[in-house]
N, C-alpha and C positions, 0 to 999 in steps of 0.2 A: 505494499500499498503504500509505504514512505518514498520508495524510487518513483513508481509512477505519478503519484501526485504531485511531489515535491520538485525533488533531481530532473523527471523530466521536464516538468515546468520550465526550471530554471534554464534548461538546454535548449531551450524551445529557439533561441535565436539561431547556436551555435547548428541544429539540426535544421534548420531554413537553408543557413548561407551553404551546407552541404547540397542539400539541393538543388539549388543555385547552381554553384558549381557542375556538379552533372548533368545539367540541362544546358548545360555550354557543350559540356564533352561528350555527352550522349554515349557512355560507353554497354554495351551489349550484356556485362553482368559487373555486378559490385558485390565486394564482400566485407561486410562490417563485423569486425573482431572485435569482441567482447560488445557485446549487441545486447545486453542487459534487456529491456523490457519489450523490445524488439519497436520501440519509435521512432529510431532512425531508419529502420528498414519500411516500415508502415509508410512514412512520408515520400519514399523511393517510390514505394509500388505503388501511391495514386498518383508519383509524376511519370507510371509508366514505366519504371527502371527496373530490370530483375533484380534482385536484393535477394542476400544468400548473409543471415544473422550466425555468429558464433558466439559463443561464452560458455565459460567451465562451470558453471553452477544448473543443472537440472534441476530447479526451481525456477529459474530464469526462462529459460529456454521453455519451459513447461507453460510458464506465463506466456510468456510471447505468441507461442503457437494457440495459444486460447484466444489472443483478442486481436491473432490476423488472418487472413483470407489465406487458402492453399496457394496461392501466386509465391508466397513466401517461404522456401525452406530455412530452418533452423538447423544449428547442426550443435551437438553437447560437444567440447575440446578445448584443449587447452593452446594459445597463442604460442605458447613455446615451441609446441608440435605441432603446427596446422595439418589437419587431416585431408589434404589435399596436395594434390598434384603439382609440380612445378608449372609457372605462366598459367594459371586457370583462369587469372580475374583481368579483365580489362581495368578495373579500379581495385584497389583497398584503401579501408575507412580504418583510422588508428582516430578515436573521438575521446578524448579524455582518458586513454586504455593504460597511459606509460605513467604517468606521477607515483603513482602507489608501488610499485615494482622497485626491485634494488638496479642498478646501475646495470648491472650482469643480463639480468632478465628484461629488461629495454632495450639493449643489444640484441638480444637473442628474438624481441619478439621483431622487433625491426628487419632483421635480416628475415624473418621466416616472410614476413609480409611481401619483402623483395623479390622472395623465392617464388611465390605464388602469382607475383604480378607479371604480368605477359610484358614483352617488351616496350612495346609503347604504352602503356599502358599509363594509370597516373596514382599516386598515392595522397591521399590526403589527409595531411595529420592536422588535430589540434589540440595544443598543449597549454598550460601555462606558463605566462612569460609573464615574470615580477615587471612591476612599474620602474621605469628612470625617471621619476619624476613623482613631487608630491601630487601633485592633480589628481593622483588615482590611488589614493591611497583607500580610499572608503572602499571600491568595489576591490581592491586589495585586501581589505581587512576582513569586507565578508567571505569572500574566497579561503581564507586563512580558518575564519572561525568554522567553516565547512568543513573542510580538511582535519583541525583539529576534535571533530565531534567523532570523527571514523576512528582515530587514536591507534593506539599500537603502531604495528610494521607501516599500518598505512601512512600515519602521519611522521612516521620517521623518516620514512621513502620520499615522500614529499619534502620535507624541510631539505633533505640532502640533494632532491632535484631543482629545488628551486637556489641553493647555494651552489649547485654547480654551471647554472645560468636560465634554468626551465628551457624550453621550446626551443630557445636557439643551439645548447648544447647538443642538442639531438641532430640538427644536421649534417655536422663535419663526419658524422659516422653512416652516412647515406651516398652510394653513388648516383645519387640522383640531380637534378637540375630545379631551379625552384620556378615555377610556371606564376604563380601569384603568391600575394599574402594578402590575409583578410583581418585584421583587427579587430576583437571583439569585447565587450565588456571592458570599454575605456582603457584597450590594449592589453589587458589583465589576462588575457586567452588570443593567441595566435593561431590562424586557423592557415594554414600552407598547403597548397596544391605541388606536386614534386611529379616531373617527366624524366623517363630516361636519359642517361647524360648521352647514349649511344646513337 
């Protein structure tokens, strides 16, 4: 209930931007890694974009299946070892899916996302971007409070992610070129579309 009524509501601007980008590139299929309740897949499906959701939680996958049409496929599996063949998807999404994990897990997830992405495919990554000026403090305070509520390893990994530079710290680990950047929530969330450098 909390996720579908609160987190999905907060993420609506992010989900909407992702759909906008996908409408521009018109991928044949999209993989949403860590798809949770399926909110992103639902919006993509309504835009007539073929979506596949993957989540580690069986409860989340079951919930997403219940609220989705049969045109959306959901798979229970790990982002650290995606159960898909190489170059399966024209577009892969990682929407606020990395910050709660260790740096090693982040790199493994990025490597797996790149593995299942087609050569001419697009990777869309959205992650927290620590503010560089005081004008964004309120938005960042709100984000920090939400992450603090998660507690435990989640919050510790979030802090380490922020101290390492946030979203920008991940870009050097991707063999991809930046297509476009979209700052969200006063720049505290960075959504970036990447394309293969080949």
